[in-house]
Phi, psi and omega in degrees: 000313178299328178294323180291321178297320179296319178296318180296315178300320180296316179296317180297315180298318179295318179296318178297319180297319178294316180297317179298318179296318180292322177296317179297319179296314180300312180298319179298316179297318178298314179297318178298318179298318178297319178296319179296315179296322178295324178292336179259034186299153184294341179296335180259000177281163176304318179296318181296317179296314180297320179299316179294319179300310183293323177298318178297316178296318180301329179267002180072019182265083184295323180298320178291318180299323182297335178295333184253005183259152179293162182301320182281001178262348187299316182293323178295319177295326175300316179296317178298319181295332178288347175073026179299128180057030178069023186299325181290330181291336180301327186266347183289141175053038181275339182055056177293146175238114177279122183271176176273004180280095184233134175236119180249130178229091182067244182261012177242148178216153173234131180233129180279138178232137177235158169277156182299334182254018184236142175269336182265132180250169172238153180265132172259141179266140173229156174217154178277129174231121182054039176081003180240143176287135178228144180280131175270110187226087178216180184301318181297314181292323178292321178297313179298320178296320179295316179298315178299320179296320178295319178298315179299315180297320178297320178296320179295317180296315179301318180297316180296318178297317178300317178296319180295317179297316178300320179296318179295316178301317180297319179295317180294321180295334182273353177285147180289000000 
């Protein structure tokens, strides 16, 4: 009988050791997953970088915006910061909304931004510089974003006109 108790105690201890080992493994995997997710934080994503950049512009903080801008955008931001023709005021209090519409192609990215009261967005360009996403913010990128925005708006208008024409045709077809 004492031998059987000893065997049972041995099995329980072995089972506990296995359970303890599995718990440690589970906890380790969970912690590792959290560290990986923290390393992929949204602040370093194209959307996160663009959000910080736009927030800085909305507050008129050009020095902060420059931290998130590409190297070739710095001189344009200097000009905006000087406030020539009220240029810095254009960005203040805009309430930009960075959407989840992101297209990444290697070291380039496009992120859609909308105003809180707008359905049509424009795409901002970002590129990786030294492994970090930076906003491309210069006359060329703003011009391209404006052209893309006009194209999107035109597509929306064409779609609405097409729907209206289809509706009129359906109404006309139902007349005797």
